[in-house]
Backbone atoms as SQL, in Angstrom:
CREATE TABLE atoms (id INTEGER PRIMARY KEY, chain TEXT, resi INTEGER, resn TEXT, atom TEXT, x REAL, y REAL, z REAL);
INSERT INTO atoms VALUES
  (1, 'A', 1, 'UNK', 'N', 98.739, 144.104, 135.011),
  (2, 'A', 1, 'UNK', 'CA', 98.880, 145.603, 134.990),
  (3, 'A', 1, 'UNK', 'C', 99.468, 146.289, 134.376),
  (4, 'A', 2, 'UNK', 'N', 99.374, 147.143, 133.362),
  (5, 'A', 2, 'UNK', 'CA', 100.275, 147.471, 132.478),
  (6, 'A', 2, 'UNK', 'C', 100.572, 149.176, 133.262),
  (7, 'A', 3, 'UNK', 'N', 101.684, 149.589, 132.925),
  (8, 'A', 3, 'UNK', 'CA', 102.163, 151.009, 133.349),
  (9, 'A', 3, 'UNK', 'C', 101.979, 151.800, 132.155),
  (10, 'A', 4, 'UNK', 'N', 101.260, 152.874, 132.397),
  (11, 'A', 4, 'UNK', 'CA', 101.153, 154.052, 131.210),
  (12, 'A', 4, 'UNK', 'C', 102.451, 154.636, 131.339),
  (13, 'A', 5, 'UNK', 'N', 102.725, 155.063, 129.753),
  (14, 'A', 5, 'UNK', 'CA', 103.826, 155.254, 129.281),
  (15, 'A', 5, 'UNK', 'C', 103.574, 156.816, 128.365),
  (16, 'A', 6, 'UNK', 'N', 102.752, 157.867, 128.602),
  (17, 'A', 6, 'UNK', 'CA', 102.510, 158.734, 127.886),
  (18, 'A', 6, 'UNK', 'C', 103.253, 159.922, 128.123),
  (19, 'A', 7, 'UNK', 'N', 104.226, 160.058, 128.823),
  (20, 'A', 7, 'UNK', 'CA', 105.174, 161.140, 129.032),
  (21, 'A', 7, 'UNK', 'C', 106.082, 161.540, 127.813),
  (22, 'A', 8, 'UNK', 'N', 106.016, 162.695, 127.443),
  (23, 'A', 8, 'UNK', 'CA', 106.727, 163.117, 126.084),
  (24, 'A', 8, 'UNK', 'C', 108.009, 162.898, 126.386),
  (25, 'A', 9, 'UNK', 'N', 108.764, 162.525, 125.395),
  (26, 'A', 9, 'UNK', 'CA', 110.542, 162.530, 125.560),
  (27, 'A', 9, 'UNK', 'C', 110.714, 163.876, 125.620),
  (28, 'A', 10, 'UNK', 'N', 111.642, 164.134, 126.417),
  (29, 'A', 10, 'UNK', 'CA', 112.271, 165.803, 126.094),
  (30, 'A', 10, 'UNK', 'C', 113.575, 165.749, 125.365),
  (31, 'A', 11, 'UNK', 'N', 114.149, 164.827, 125.156),
  (32, 'A', 11, 'UNK', 'CA', 115.515, 164.703, 124.347),
  (33, 'A', 11, 'UNK', 'C', 115.236, 163.758, 123.017),
  (34, 'A', 12, 'UNK', 'N', 115.936, 163.997, 122.138),
  (35, 'A', 12, 'UNK', 'CA', 115.924, 163.387, 120.396),
  (36, 'A', 12, 'UNK', 'C', 116.594, 161.948, 121.215),
  (37, 'A', 13, 'UNK', 'N', 116.219, 161.032, 120.562),
  (38, 'A', 13, 'UNK', 'CA', 116.855, 159.778, 120.841),
  (39, 'A', 13, 'UNK', 'C', 118.039, 159.627, 120.035),
  (40, 'A', 14, 'UNK', 'N', 118.892, 158.619, 120.039),
  (41, 'A', 14, 'UNK', 'CA', 120.189, 158.425, 119.412),
  (42, 'A', 14, 'UNK', 'C', 119.725, 157.588, 118.111),
  (43, 'A', 15, 'UNK', 'N', 120.347, 158.084, 117.079),
  (44, 'A', 15, 'UNK', 'CA', 119.700, 157.326, 115.892),
  (45, 'A', 15, 'UNK', 'C', 120.664, 156.208, 115.842),
  (46, 'A', 16, 'UNK', 'N', 120.447, 154.960, 115.306),
  (47, 'A', 16, 'UNK', 'CA', 121.100, 153.714, 115.550),
  (48, 'A', 16, 'UNK', 'C', 122.484, 153.759, 114.407),
  (49, 'A', 17, 'UNK', 'N', 122.407, 154.671, 113.569),
  (50, 'A', 17, 'UNK', 'CA', 123.477, 154.846, 112.910),
  (51, 'A', 17, 'UNK', 'C', 124.507, 155.571, 113.878),
  (52, 'A', 18, 'UNK', 'N', 124.143, 156.392, 114.750),
  (53, 'A', 18, 'UNK', 'CA', 125.210, 157.007, 115.734),
  (54, 'A', 18, 'UNK', 'C', 125.563, 156.076, 116.559),
  (55, 'A', 19, 'UNK', 'N', 124.454, 155.263, 116.991),
  (56, 'A', 19, 'UNK', 'CA', 125.146, 154.426, 118.156),
  (57, 'A', 19, 'UNK', 'C', 126.144, 153.400, 117.461),
  (58, 'A', 20, 'UNK', 'N', 125.947, 153.020, 116.014),
  (59, 'A', 20, 'UNK', 'CA', 126.971, 151.962, 115.661),
  (60, 'A', 20, 'UNK', 'C', 128.198, 152.922, 115.554),
  (61, 'A', 21, 'UNK', 'N', 128.220, 153.954, 115.135),
  (62, 'A', 21, 'UNK', 'CA', 129.618, 154.873, 114.874),
  (63, 'A', 21, 'UNK', 'C', 130.045, 155.066, 116.128),
  (64, 'A', 22, 'UNK', 'N', 129.401, 155.538, 117.327),
  (65, 'A', 22, 'UNK', 'CA', 130.086, 155.895, 118.332),
  (66, 'A', 22, 'UNK', 'C', 130.220, 155.064, 119.454),
  (67, 'A', 23, 'UNK', 'N', 129.709, 153.841, 119.269),
  (68, 'A', 23, 'UNK', 'CA', 129.792, 152.709, 120.409),
  (69, 'A', 23, 'UNK', 'C', 130.155, 151.520, 119.779),
  (70, 'A', 24, 'UNK', 'N', 129.564, 150.933, 118.996),
  (71, 'A', 24, 'UNK', 'CA', 129.495, 149.470, 118.386),
  (72, 'A', 24, 'UNK', 'C', 131.045, 149.365, 117.554),
  (73, 'A', 25, 'UNK', 'N', 131.272, 150.245, 116.789),
  (74, 'A', 25, 'UNK', 'CA', 132.432, 150.135, 115.971),
  (75, 'A', 25, 'UNK', 'C', 133.564, 150.409, 116.522),
  (76, 'A', 26, 'UNK', 'N', 133.759, 151.415, 117.374),
  (77, 'A', 26, 'UNK', 'CA', 134.929, 151.509, 117.938),
  (78, 'A', 26, 'UNK', 'C', 135.227, 150.546, 119.310),
  (79, 'A', 27, 'UNK', 'N', 134.268, 149.782, 119.976),
  (80, 'A', 27, 'UNK', 'CA', 134.624, 148.790, 120.540),
  (81, 'A', 27, 'UNK', 'C', 134.654, 147.544, 119.915),
  (82, 'A', 28, 'UNK', 'N', 134.363, 147.395, 118.852),
  (83, 'A', 28, 'UNK', 'CA', 134.689, 146.038, 117.994),
  (84, 'A', 28, 'UNK', 'C', 136.158, 146.408, 116.689),
  (85, 'A', 29, 'UNK', 'N', 136.450, 147.656, 117.120),
  (86, 'A', 29, 'UNK', 'CA', 137.740, 148.050, 116.088),
  (87, 'A', 29, 'UNK', 'C', 137.453, 148.021, 114.666),
  (88, 'A', 30, 'UNK', 'N', 136.123, 148.701, 114.190),
  (89, 'A', 30, 'UNK', 'CA', 135.700, 148.288, 112.845),
  (90, 'A', 30, 'UNK', 'C', 135.510, 149.810, 112.316),
  (91, 'A', 31, 'UNK', 'N', 136.039, 149.807, 111.165),
  (92, 'A', 31, 'UNK', 'CA', 135.853, 150.991, 110.147),
  (93, 'A', 31, 'UNK', 'C', 134.650, 150.637, 109.324),
  (94, 'A', 32, 'UNK', 'N', 133.936, 151.872, 108.778),
  (95, 'A', 32, 'UNK', 'CA', 132.615, 151.609, 107.915),
  (96, 'A', 32, 'UNK', 'C', 132.889, 150.714, 106.762),
  (97, 'A', 33, 'UNK', 'N', 134.126, 150.306, 106.054),
  (98, 'A', 33, 'UNK', 'CA', 134.281, 149.473, 105.203),
  (99, 'A', 33, 'UNK', 'C', 134.404, 148.086, 106.028),
  (100, 'A', 34, 'UNK', 'N', 135.064, 147.805, 106.937),
  (101, 'A', 34, 'UNK', 'CA', 134.775, 146.549, 107.612),
  (102, 'A', 34, 'UNK', 'C', 133.544, 146.193, 107.795),
  (103, 'A', 35, 'UNK', 'N', 132.751, 147.133, 108.489),
  (104, 'A', 35, 'UNK', 'CA', 131.133, 146.806, 108.418),
  (105, 'A', 35, 'UNK', 'C', 130.445, 146.384, 107.320),
  (106, 'A', 36, 'UNK', 'N', 130.702, 147.344, 106.289),
  (107, 'A', 36, 'UNK', 'CA', 129.920, 146.987, 105.328),
  (108, 'A', 36, 'UNK', 'C', 130.319, 145.728, 104.857),
  (109, 'A', 37, 'UNK', 'N', 131.716, 145.189, 104.619),
  (110, 'A', 37, 'UNK', 'CA', 132.007, 143.708, 104.142),
  (111, 'A', 37, 'UNK', 'C', 131.269, 143.027, 105.247),
  (112, 'A', 38, 'UNK', 'N', 131.413, 143.126, 106.545),
  (113, 'A', 38, 'UNK', 'CA', 130.766, 141.993, 107.405),
  (114, 'A', 38, 'UNK', 'C', 129.467, 141.758, 107.299),
  (115, 'A', 39, 'UNK', 'N', 128.813, 143.016, 106.883),
  (116, 'A', 39, 'UNK', 'CA', 127.408, 142.816, 106.828),
  (117, 'A', 39, 'UNK', 'C', 126.780, 142.672, 105.290),
  (118, 'A', 40, 'UNK', 'N', 127.952, 142.477, 104.479),
  (119, 'A', 40, 'UNK', 'CA', 127.487, 142.225, 103.245),
  (120, 'A', 40, 'UNK', 'C', 126.545, 143.056, 102.386),
  (121, 'A', 41, 'UNK', 'N', 126.896, 144.308, 102.718),
  (122, 'A', 41, 'UNK', 'CA', 126.142, 145.461, 101.936),
  (123, 'A', 41, 'UNK', 'C', 127.217, 146.593, 101.194),
  (124, 'A', 42, 'UNK', 'N', 126.559, 147.275, 100.598),
  (125, 'A', 42, 'UNK', 'CA', 127.550, 148.194, 100.229),
  (126, 'A', 42, 'UNK', 'C', 128.197, 149.523, 101.121),
  (127, 'A', 43, 'UNK', 'N', 129.233, 149.980, 100.917),
  (128, 'A', 43, 'UNK', 'CA', 130.062, 151.079, 101.714),
  (129, 'A', 43, 'UNK', 'C', 129.205, 152.147, 101.747),
  (130, 'A', 44, 'UNK', 'N', 128.274, 152.507, 100.672),
  (131, 'A', 44, 'UNK', 'CA', 127.572, 153.757, 100.570),
  (132, 'A', 44, 'UNK', 'C', 126.080, 153.495, 101.558),
  (133, 'A', 45, 'UNK', 'N', 125.701, 152.254, 101.745),
  (134, 'A', 45, 'UNK', 'CA', 124.812, 151.977, 102.593),
  (135, 'A', 45, 'UNK', 'C', 124.940, 152.134, 103.990),
  (136, 'A', 46, 'UNK', 'N', 126.150, 151.724, 104.226),
  (137, 'A', 46, 'UNK', 'CA', 126.588, 151.836, 105.790),
  (138, 'A', 46, 'UNK', 'C', 127.255, 153.325, 106.030),
  (139, 'A', 47, 'UNK', 'N', 127.362, 153.977, 105.211),
  (140, 'A', 47, 'UNK', 'CA', 127.582, 155.452, 105.123),
  (141, 'A', 47, 'UNK', 'C', 126.524, 156.179, 105.407),
  (142, 'A', 48, 'UNK', 'N', 125.603, 155.822, 104.597),
  (143, 'A', 48, 'UNK', 'CA', 124.507, 156.631, 104.837),
  (144, 'A', 48, 'UNK', 'C', 123.569, 156.542, 106.319),
  (145, 'A', 49, 'UNK', 'N', 123.766, 155.049, 106.637),
  (146, 'A', 49, 'UNK', 'CA', 123.191, 154.769, 107.953),
  (147, 'A', 49, 'UNK', 'C', 123.905, 155.463, 108.947),
  (148, 'A', 50, 'UNK', 'N', 125.451, 155.547, 108.866),
  (149, 'A', 50, 'UNK', 'CA', 126.102, 156.114, 110.039),
  (150, 'A', 50, 'UNK', 'C', 125.850, 157.445, 110.401),
  (151, 'A', 51, 'UNK', 'N', 125.661, 158.162, 109.113),
  (152, 'A', 51, 'UNK', 'CA', 125.471, 159.508, 109.142),
  (153, 'A', 51, 'UNK', 'C', 123.707, 160.176, 109.179),
  (154, 'A', 52, 'UNK', 'N', 123.279, 159.134, 109.494),
  (155, 'A', 52, 'UNK', 'CA', 121.545, 159.353, 109.718),
  (156, 'A', 52, 'UNK', 'C', 120.605, 159.541, 108.598),
  (157, 'A', 53, 'UNK', 'N', 121.510, 159.425, 107.433),
  (158, 'A', 53, 'UNK', 'CA', 120.437, 159.509, 106.276),
  (159, 'A', 53, 'UNK', 'C', 119.813, 158.242, 105.528),
  (160, 'A', 54, 'UNK', 'N', 119.834, 157.158, 106.396),
  (161, 'A', 54, 'UNK', 'CA', 119.413, 155.870, 106.042),
  (162, 'A', 54, 'UNK', 'C', 118.567, 155.537, 107.630),
  (163, 'A', 55, 'UNK', 'N', 117.748, 154.760, 107.311),
  (164, 'A', 55, 'UNK', 'CA', 117.192, 154.191, 108.251),
  (165, 'A', 55, 'UNK', 'C', 117.428, 152.861, 108.635),
  (166, 'A', 56, 'UNK', 'N', 117.361, 152.127, 109.594),
  (167, 'A', 56, 'UNK', 'CA', 117.427, 150.712, 109.635),
  (168, 'A', 56, 'UNK', 'C', 116.285, 149.850, 109.260),
  (169, 'A', 57, 'UNK', 'N', 116.533, 149.424, 108.385),
  (170, 'A', 57, 'UNK', 'CA', 115.318, 148.445, 107.627),
  (171, 'A', 57, 'UNK', 'C', 115.454, 146.947, 108.635),
  (172, 'A', 58, 'UNK', 'N', 114.276, 146.261, 108.057),
  (173, 'A', 58, 'UNK', 'CA', 113.993, 144.919, 109.030),
  (174, 'A', 58, 'UNK', 'C', 115.219, 144.145, 108.434),
  (175, 'A', 59, 'UNK', 'N', 115.847, 144.014, 107.477),
  (176, 'A', 59, 'UNK', 'CA', 116.983, 143.235, 106.746),
  (177, 'A', 59, 'UNK', 'C', 117.956, 143.635, 107.607),
  (178, 'A', 60, 'UNK', 'N', 118.226, 145.044, 107.434),
  (179, 'A', 60, 'UNK', 'CA', 119.501, 145.369, 108.002),
  (180, 'A', 60, 'UNK', 'C', 119.509, 145.355, 109.636),
  (181, 'A', 61, 'UNK', 'N', 118.180, 145.181, 110.307),
  (182, 'A', 61, 'UNK', 'CA', 118.256, 144.906, 111.454),
  (183, 'A', 61, 'UNK', 'C', 118.745, 143.442, 111.791),
  (184, 'A', 62, 'UNK', 'N', 118.349, 142.710, 111.061),
  (185, 'A', 62, 'UNK', 'CA', 118.740, 141.121, 110.989),
  (186, 'A', 62, 'UNK', 'C', 120.303, 141.100, 110.808),
  (187, 'A', 63, 'UNK', 'N', 120.948, 141.686, 110.117),
  (188, 'A', 63, 'UNK', 'CA', 122.191, 141.573, 109.941),
  (189, 'A', 63, 'UNK', 'C', 123.145, 142.297, 110.998),
  (190, 'A', 64, 'UNK', 'N', 122.779, 143.090, 111.420),
  (191, 'A', 64, 'UNK', 'CA', 123.500, 143.992, 112.425),
  (192, 'A', 64, 'UNK', 'C', 122.990, 143.148, 113.932),
  (193, 'A', 65, 'UNK', 'N', 121.832, 142.614, 114.004),
  (194, 'A', 65, 'UNK', 'CA', 121.804, 141.559, 115.041),
  (195, 'A', 65, 'UNK', 'C', 122.743, 140.523, 115.061),
  (196, 'A', 66, 'UNK', 'N', 122.709, 139.739, 114.035),
  (197, 'A', 66, 'UNK', 'CA', 123.665, 138.313, 113.818),
  (198, 'A', 66, 'UNK', 'C', 124.965, 138.926, 114.209),
  (199, 'A', 67, 'UNK', 'N', 125.533, 140.116, 113.348),
  (200, 'A', 67, 'UNK', 'CA', 126.962, 140.581, 113.498),
  (201, 'A', 67, 'UNK', 'C', 127.251, 140.763, 115.085),
  (202, 'A', 68, 'UNK', 'N', 126.568, 141.602, 115.703),
  (203, 'A', 68, 'UNK', 'CA', 126.913, 141.983, 117.007),
  (204, 'A', 68, 'UNK', 'C', 126.263, 141.364, 118.224),
  (205, 'A', 69, 'UNK', 'N', 125.612, 140.068, 117.884),
  (206, 'A', 69, 'UNK', 'CA', 124.845, 139.111, 119.021),
  (207, 'A', 69, 'UNK', 'C', 123.822, 139.454, 119.780),
  (208, 'A', 70, 'UNK', 'N', 123.094, 140.537, 119.119),
  (209, 'A', 70, 'UNK', 'CA', 121.989, 141.053, 119.922),
  (210, 'A', 70, 'UNK', 'C', 120.387, 140.845, 119.170),
  (211, 'A', 71, 'UNK', 'N', 119.810, 141.436, 119.436),
  (212, 'A', 71, 'UNK', 'CA', 118.535, 141.419, 118.465),
  (213, 'A', 71, 'UNK', 'C', 118.014, 142.223, 117.708),
  (214, 'A', 72, 'UNK', 'N', 117.262, 141.738, 116.727),
  (215, 'A', 72, 'UNK', 'CA', 116.785, 142.535, 115.656),
  (216, 'A', 72, 'UNK', 'C', 115.740, 143.895, 116.149),
  (217, 'A', 73, 'UNK', 'N', 115.116, 143.545, 117.324),
  (218, 'A', 73, 'UNK', 'CA', 114.276, 144.396, 117.970),
  (219, 'A', 73, 'UNK', 'C', 114.967, 145.406, 118.580),
  (220, 'A', 74, 'UNK', 'N', 116.361, 145.327, 118.963),
  (221, 'A', 74, 'UNK', 'CA', 117.222, 146.467, 119.576),
  (222, 'A', 74, 'UNK', 'C', 117.123, 147.562, 118.383),
  (223, 'A', 75, 'UNK', 'N', 117.546, 147.139, 117.253),
  (224, 'A', 75, 'UNK', 'CA', 117.970, 147.869, 116.039),
  (225, 'A', 75, 'UNK', 'C', 116.583, 148.720, 115.722),
  (226, 'A', 76, 'UNK', 'N', 115.509, 147.929, 115.465),
  (227, 'A', 76, 'UNK', 'CA', 114.259, 148.158, 115.011),
  (228, 'A', 76, 'UNK', 'C', 113.685, 149.295, 116.270),
  (229, 'A', 77, 'UNK', 'N', 113.643, 149.213, 117.386),
  (230, 'A', 77, 'UNK', 'CA', 113.213, 149.959, 118.365),
  (231, 'A', 77, 'UNK', 'C', 114.068, 151.116, 118.298),
  (232, 'A', 78, 'UNK', 'N', 115.316, 150.940, 118.452),
  (233, 'A', 78, 'UNK', 'CA', 115.887, 152.465, 118.244),
  (234, 'A', 78, 'UNK', 'C', 115.750, 152.987, 117.182),
  (235, 'A', 79, 'UNK', 'N', 115.275, 152.504, 115.921),
  (236, 'A', 79, 'UNK', 'CA', 115.045, 153.266, 114.779),
  (237, 'A', 79, 'UNK', 'C', 113.463, 154.054, 114.684),
  (238, 'A', 80, 'UNK', 'N', 112.830, 153.194, 115.611),
  (239, 'A', 80, 'UNK', 'CA', 111.162, 153.315, 115.530),
  (240, 'A', 80, 'UNK', 'C', 111.077, 154.695, 116.812),
  (241, 'A', 81, 'UNK', 'N', 112.201, 154.519, 117.664),
  (242, 'A', 81, 'UNK', 'CA', 112.174, 155.899, 118.620),
  (243, 'A', 81, 'UNK', 'C', 112.502, 156.945, 117.721),
  (244, 'A', 82, 'UNK', 'N', 113.536, 157.054, 117.061),
  (245, 'A', 82, 'UNK', 'CA', 114.173, 158.283, 115.880),
  (246, 'A', 82, 'UNK', 'C', 113.094, 158.484, 115.365),
  (247, 'A', 83, 'UNK', 'N', 112.180, 157.525, 114.282),
  (248, 'A', 83, 'UNK', 'CA', 111.319, 157.951, 113.455),
  (249, 'A', 83, 'UNK', 'C', 109.935, 158.879, 114.302),
  (250, 'A', 84, 'UNK', 'N', 109.560, 158.091, 114.966),
  (251, 'A', 84, 'UNK', 'CA', 108.434, 158.655, 116.155),
  (252, 'A', 84, 'UNK', 'C', 108.854, 160.064, 116.643),
  (253, 'A', 85, 'UNK', 'N', 110.167, 160.442, 116.676),
  (254, 'A', 85, 'UNK', 'CA', 110.741, 161.654, 117.397),
  (255, 'A', 85, 'UNK', 'C', 110.457, 162.839, 116.357),
  (256, 'A', 86, 'UNK', 'N', 111.030, 162.311, 115.256),
  (257, 'A', 86, 'UNK', 'CA', 111.015, 163.124, 113.927),
  (258, 'A', 86, 'UNK', 'C', 109.660, 163.441, 113.594),
  (259, 'A', 87, 'UNK', 'N', 108.813, 162.419, 113.564),
  (260, 'A', 87, 'UNK', 'CA', 107.335, 162.781, 113.186),
  (261, 'A', 87, 'UNK', 'C', 106.652, 163.585, 114.053),
  (262, 'A', 88, 'UNK', 'N', 106.996, 163.366, 115.404),
  (263, 'A', 88, 'UNK', 'CA', 106.370, 164.169, 116.289),
  (264, 'A', 88, 'UNK', 'C', 106.737, 165.726, 116.300),
  (265, 'A', 89, 'UNK', 'N', 108.093, 166.209, 115.866),
  (266, 'A', 89, 'UNK', 'CA', 108.476, 167.326, 115.794),
  (267, 'A', 89, 'UNK', 'C', 108.024, 167.939, 114.581),
  (268, 'A', 90, 'UNK', 'N', 107.893, 167.149, 113.568),
  (269, 'A', 90, 'UNK', 'CA', 107.223, 167.750, 111.960),
  (270, 'A', 90, 'UNK', 'C', 105.912, 168.066, 112.325),
  (271, 'A', 91, 'UNK', 'N', 105.256, 167.063, 112.518),
  (272, 'A', 91, 'UNK', 'CA', 103.709, 167.002, 112.572),
  (273, 'A', 91, 'UNK', 'C', 103.135, 167.778, 113.950),
  (274, 'A', 92, 'UNK', 'N', 103.906, 168.239, 115.009),
  (275, 'A', 92, 'UNK', 'CA', 103.477, 168.610, 116.127),
  (276, 'A', 92, 'UNK', 'C', 102.010, 169.533, 116.368),
  (277, 'A', 93, 'UNK', 'N', 102.261, 170.266, 115.538),
  (278, 'A', 93, 'UNK', 'CA', 101.000, 171.228, 115.303),
  (279, 'A', 93, 'UNK', 'C', 99.723, 170.544, 114.880),
  (280, 'A', 94, 'UNK', 'N', 99.703, 169.898, 114.012),
  (281, 'A', 94, 'UNK', 'CA', 98.716, 168.894, 113.303),
  (282, 'A', 94, 'UNK', 'C', 98.105, 167.964, 114.554),
  (283, 'A', 95, 'UNK', 'N', 99.069, 167.529, 115.125),
  (284, 'A', 95, 'UNK', 'CA', 98.730, 166.405, 116.124),
  (285, 'A', 95, 'UNK', 'C', 98.085, 167.136, 117.470),
  (286, 'A', 96, 'UNK', 'N', 98.776, 168.403, 117.776),
  (287, 'A', 96, 'UNK', 'CA', 98.051, 168.720, 118.783),
  (288, 'A', 96, 'UNK', 'C', 96.446, 169.247, 118.751),
  (289, 'A', 97, 'UNK', 'N', 95.987, 169.368, 117.182),
  (290, 'A', 97, 'UNK', 'CA', 94.654, 169.733, 117.105),
  (291, 'A', 97, 'UNK', 'C', 93.772, 168.856, 117.308),
  (292, 'A', 98, 'UNK', 'N', 94.081, 167.581, 117.200),
  (293, 'A', 98, 'UNK', 'CA', 93.155, 166.557, 117.482),
  (294, 'A', 98, 'UNK', 'C', 92.759, 166.121, 119.046),
  (295, 'A', 99, 'UNK', 'N', 91.494, 166.245, 119.125),
  (296, 'A', 99, 'UNK', 'CA', 91.045, 165.858, 120.477),
  (297, 'A', 99, 'UNK', 'C', 90.744, 164.428, 120.680),
  (298, 'A', 100, 'UNK', 'N', 91.473, 163.891, 121.894),
  (299, 'A', 100, 'UNK', 'CA', 91.273, 162.788, 122.728),
  (300, 'A', 100, 'UNK', 'C', 90.118, 162.419, 122.532),
  (301, 'A', 101, 'UNK', 'N', 89.520, 161.167, 122.366),
  (302, 'A', 101, 'UNK', 'CA', 88.008, 160.651, 122.563),
  (303, 'A', 101, 'UNK', 'C', 88.034, 159.993, 123.864),
  (304, 'A', 102, 'UNK', 'N', 87.213, 160.162, 124.889),
  (305, 'A', 102, 'UNK', 'CA', 86.908, 159.775, 126.254),
  (306, 'A', 102, 'UNK', 'C', 85.866, 158.817, 125.740),
  (307, 'A', 103, 'UNK', 'N', 85.946, 157.383, 126.358),
  (308, 'A', 103, 'UNK', 'CA', 84.855, 156.205, 126.226),
  (309, 'A', 103, 'UNK', 'C', 84.381, 156.108, 127.581),
  (310, 'A', 104, 'UNK', 'N', 83.026, 156.112, 127.833),
  (311, 'A', 104, 'UNK', 'CA', 82.389, 155.866, 128.799),
  (312, 'A', 104, 'UNK', 'C', 82.161, 154.317, 129.099),
  (313, 'A', 105, 'UNK', 'N', 82.001, 153.556, 130.033),
  (314, 'A', 105, 'UNK', 'CA', 81.758, 152.370, 129.922),
  (315, 'A', 105, 'UNK', 'C', 80.479, 152.089, 129.971),
  (316, 'A', 106, 'UNK', 'N', 79.532, 151.509, 128.994),
  (317, 'A', 106, 'UNK', 'CA', 78.107, 151.293, 128.735),
  (318, 'A', 106, 'UNK', 'C', 77.419, 151.317, 130.204),
  (319, 'A', 107, 'UNK', 'N', 77.853, 150.738, 131.195),
  (320, 'A', 107, 'UNK', 'CA', 77.248, 150.356, 132.285),
  (321, 'A', 107, 'UNK', 'C', 77.253, 151.879, 133.184),
  (322, 'A', 108, 'UNK', 'N', 77.938, 152.660, 132.927),
  (323, 'A', 108, 'UNK', 'CA', 78.298, 153.891, 133.690),
  (324, 'A', 108, 'UNK', 'C', 77.212, 154.652, 133.098),
  (325, 'A', 109, 'UNK', 'N', 76.697, 154.790, 132.268),
  (326, 'A', 109, 'UNK', 'CA', 75.777, 155.780, 131.583),
  (327, 'A', 109, 'UNK', 'C', 74.370, 155.890, 132.333),
  (328, 'A', 110, 'UNK', 'N', 74.325, 157.003, 132.906),
  (329, 'A', 110, 'UNK', 'CA', 72.992, 157.148, 133.616),
  (330, 'A', 110, 'UNK', 'C', 71.655, 157.244, 132.556),
  (331, 'A', 111, 'UNK', 'N', 70.824, 156.713, 133.288),
  (332, 'A', 111, 'UNK', 'CA', 69.253, 156.796, 132.062),
  (333, 'A', 111, 'UNK', 'C', 68.536, 157.875, 132.686);
């Protein structure tokens, strides 16, 4: 049995860069330079991510998951939530104009 999850989110999700900046880096005593070095990426790339100007790519998710001992899915899901929220805000009027299709089961159709 599946549980429907069609309620609209009321608050903006936390960008993965903010999660890094506010939660992970302080907990591990990392600076942006430390993080860049540990991940094997440029400081500029980390800085853009930390300030929400860059998304977490699959490769970055793998790097972060290895560094912090969690899953790449954790990072990609956080990015996905942010991306969906942003798209919904930007295209809300267009999306609201689309009518949902309701499919009837063929056996339920009366002749």
